[in-house]
N, C-alpha and C positions, 0 to 999 in steps of 0.2 A: 427658471427657478435650477432646473436641474444642473445647468453648463456655471452656475455660480455655486451650487456646494458641491460639483467635481471639481471645479478649482481649489475650494478649501480643501477636501481631500489631499489632493494632490501636496499642496502646501501641507498639510499637516504630516504627509508620511516622508515629503522632504526634512521636516523638521525630525526628524526620529530616523531617520535614515543613519547615522553612526551606533544608534543601539540595534538596529535592525542587525547591519552589516556583522557588531561583536558578538548579537547571539549566534547565526549563522554558523560563523568563524569558530565560537565556542564549542557547539554541539558535535561539526563537523571533526574539531581536535579532539575529541571526548563522545567519539560512538560507543552506544550503549546497544544492543542486541534483545531483540524482544523480549517486553515482561521484565528486564531488567531498568528499563530507562530513568532512572531515582535522579540522575543529575538532571539529565536532559530535561524532563519534567516538571522539575523543580524549577530550570534556567528559565523557562519559556514562561509559565504562570509567574515570576518574578516579573520579568518585564511585566507582561498584562497588570502585575497589581499595582506600579508607580505609575501605571496610566489609567489608575482609578478603578479600574473591574476588580467588581465579588470573586472572587477563588474558591472553589469548593474540590477538596484533594483531600485523601481520596475521592476519588466521583465513583458512584455506584459498588464500593466493594473493590475496586481495583487500586491498586496503590502506584501503577503509573500511568493513571487517565485523571484528568482534570477536567474540570468546566468554570470557565468564569465569563461573566454576566455585567452587564451595563445597559442603562434607559428601560425606561418602558411603552416602549411603539407598541402599536397595535400589531406589527406583522416582524416578527424574529426569523434574523435573519443569524445562521450558525458558520462562523468557519472552522474547518476540520485541519487541526495542523496531525502531522504526523511526525516523526523525532528518532525510530529506529534504526540501526544501522543492521549492516550484513555480516555475516560471521565468517572474519576473513577477511573483510571488502571494506570495511567502514562504509563511509557516508557515499557508494557508490552506485546508489541510487534517488539521491539528492533530497534526503528527508529532512537535513539541516535546512535546506532552502524552502522546503516547503513548510516549515511550521515557521520561518522566520517571516515569509511571504503572507502566512495567515495573520500573523500577530502584525502585520504594517495593514496590513486592509480594512481587521479591525479596530486599529485604534485611528484608521482614516475615517472608516464609516461612524466611529465613535462622534468624532467633532460634530458631526452635522446631523447626530440621531435621534436631536429634539425637535427639529427642523423638519426633518425627514419621515418623522413620527415609527423610527425602527426603535427594537431592543435590539442589541447584540451582543452575540454568545463567538469563543471561542469555545471547543471541544479537543479537548488533547486526546488523543487516539491511539493506544501501544500498540505494537505487536502488528502491523501490517504485511510485513516479512514472514508470513506464511501462520503468522500464532491467531489470526482472527478477531484482533481486538476491538475494532467495529461489530463485529455478529456477538461477542459477548455484553459489548454497551446495548445494543438492540435490543436481546433477551431480558437485559435488566434496565427496559423502557426510556431510555437514550433516544433523542434526536424527535420522539412524535411530536414536542412541541415546537417543533422547525417548522414555519412556512417558506426556508429554504436555504438548501446547506451547498458549500461550494470548498473546493480547494483548486489550488493549480498542482499539476506532478510535471518536476525537469525531462529534458528531454534533448536528446541531439537539437533537435529542431522543435518548431510551435507546430502544432498538431489540435484542434477546439475539439473535435469528438473523442472521447475514450471510446471503445469497441471491447471492452476486456473481455475472457474465456470467463464460463462459470469455471469453479476447480477447488477440485477435494486436495487434501492434504493427508497423507498415509505415513505412520511409521509402521515400517513390516518385519519383523521377528521370525526367524526359524530356531526352534529350540530342537537338537536332536540328543547325540552320547558323543562322548570323546574317547578314544583310544589308539594306541600308538599307531601312527599309520602304518605301520614296518611292520612289527611284532606282531599285532591284532587287527588288522583293519578289516576283518569280518566282525569284530564287537563293537567298532562303532556306525554311529548314524550320520552323515556329512552332510552340518546344517549349510555349508559355502555349495555343497553341489545342488538343493536346493533349492538356493539363488541365480546358478549359472542355468537350472532348467526355468526359470520361472522369466528373467529376461531373455531367453532366447524360444519362448511362449510369446510375448512382450512383443518381439522383434518380426515375429512373425504374423502376430496378431494385424500391429500394423499396417500390412498389406492391404488390410480391409476395412478399414477408418474409416469414417470420412473427413473428406477434407480439413474439415472446421475442428478435430481432433486430436489432442496433443498428450503425449504419454512419455514420461521423463524419469530423472530420479537415480541416486548413486546410492553403492555399499559402505555404512560408515562401518563395519565392524565386518572381518571375513576370516578372524581367527583368529591365535593368538602364537601358536608355532607350529611349522610347515613340520614337523614331524610328529603333530596331534593331529586327530582328526577333531575340523570343527565342530563344538558342541554347539555354539550359538551365533548367528550371522543377525545383522539389521542392516536397515536401509529407510530411506527416505522417500517419497513416490509421489509426485503430482500427476494426477490428472483433469485435464481439463478438456473443455465444451462450447461449443456455440450458446447453449441454453443449459440451465439447470435440466430441465426433463432429460436434452440430452447427455450430458454427465451422471444422473442418475445411469440410464442405461449404460452407458460406459462402464463407467464403475465394476458392474459387474461383471462383465468380458472380461478386465483386465482383473480382479479376482479371482478369476478362474483359472487364470494364468498361473498365480502366485499358490492355486491349491493345486495345480498340477506340478509345482516344487515338489508340495508335501506327500503328496500323491506317490511320485516315485522314488525316492527318497525314506519317506518314514517319520522323516521330520515332522514337527509340530508348528502348523503356522495360529500366529499373532496381528491381525490386522489392527492399528488403533490410529483415527479420526484426531488430526494434531490441532484440530480446530472446525469449526462449523463451514459447511461448505461456501468459497464466495460465488455471491449472482454476475449475472451477466447485469451491463448499465443500462440503464433505463433512464436517457440524458432528459434534462429538460432543453428541448427545442429551443421554444423561444429567450430564453436563458440564454443557451450558447450563441444563440447568433446576436443577442448584446454584447456576450463576451467579445466573440469575434470582432465586432464595430470598434468596441473599444479600445480592444488591445491594439487593430491596424490604425486606428488614432494614434495611440505612444511609439508607432514605425514597427510593429510587428508583424510578418509578412509570413501568411499558411498559404505556399505556392509551391512545398518542399513535394515532389514525384513521392508517390503509393507505396514504391518499393522501399524508402529513406521515411518513411513516416509508422513502419509497424509496431512503436515501442505501445502506440496506443492498443496494443490487441491484448500487451498485460493485465493480468487478474489483480483483480485488489477489490477488498472488500466493502469500499466504497459502492461498489456494485449493490451488494446487500442497502446500504440507507438509500441509494437511490430508488431501493423498492417503497417505499415508505415515505420518502420524503422530495419534494420536486430539487433535483439535485445535478450539479454539471461538475464534471474533472480532467475539463482541459490540457494540454502539456503545453511545455511553455521551454523553449529553446536556451539551450548554454553554448552552441556554438562547439568547437571542434571537430574531432575524427573518430572520437571514443564515444561507445554506447552502454547504455544503464546497464548493469554489472561487471564494466569491465574497471581494471585499477585506473585505467584513464578519466574513469568517467568521475570517479572521487575527486581526483587533483581537478576538475574540468567544472564544480563544486563551489568554487571557492575562485577567488581573484576577483580582477577586475570585472569579465565578461560576468562570470556570475552575478556579482556587484548588481548590475545592471540589468539584470535578469529577475535579483530580487525586486528591484524598484518597480518594475513594470508590472508585475505581478501580483504585486503589492497594490496597486493604482488601477488597475484592471480590474480585479478581484471586486474593491469596494465600489467603484463606478458601477461593474455588473448589479455590483448587489443591491445599490439606490435606484436603479433602471426597473428593474425588478420589482421593488417594492411601491415606488411609483404609479407603476402598471398594475399590482394586485392590490395597492392596498381598500 
């Protein structure tokens, strides 16, 4: 029975192929950053509405989130759509393809929903790139009614298992006191020096951090004029670790480095979380094996060398979803020489190769959802 249903799924996705490509290309051409994805969310939801899905938007009080539903089966599958872009880099992480693959997978599965006994949902999740959209949605009650959640993420190569770092996102600021740098240097409190001391301390700390820990960031404001002692400086910093428990321990050590900058200069330190912590992934291994088999049936290959598969370590708030719902987050390759968050990768997320990736991803996700539902109903 599943073979016949899978063929119907594939046929249905082929029928809407032009719409999916148009959706992906439209998102790519009009990138919107976290929490500002108004046009993007509306365009994704509009395609689903045209194919019989009931749309709830805004969803749970978030303007750029939505929920699309179809069917009343006993087993509920949720395809997650991301559509936020990176500041200055556009869709250099391929979220245009994520959204289109999830929409295609949902439309394909909806074609057999009644026979398969499934209810199909698409949840539009804003602000994955550091804003924690899924964390916000979880706190408001999203995802809990799902039996299975899935999405696929573009990468240079196909890698089945996501192994993301848990991560904390911080906004860091120092407030000092301005003064003329030549005439009255003794009257100033240099907020930029505080950052220099903190970054030096972090550089020294890295020598004693476990291998599975990352600390990195940028200074977004360093002062206004070279002849004025900087009164305020700001930055954005990420702390990553293999587990949430290790992340919390590491955060305290990194926080002390920033406190050292404040202590040495007299500047006042403020650290503000930019979102809730992203968790490590708890993958549904049975579903992951089913996805791998389905993707291989479509000609996808999972034989990339380990050193080339490192995109699967990238942090994602899908990890938080996997803590409460059976979930998978495989990576699907678009080929080429560029990797995520490079300008060239944005270029790789449109065009013939990207369109084939979109088709394969939509079909593999829908087939996997069908297989999982058949085994667990």
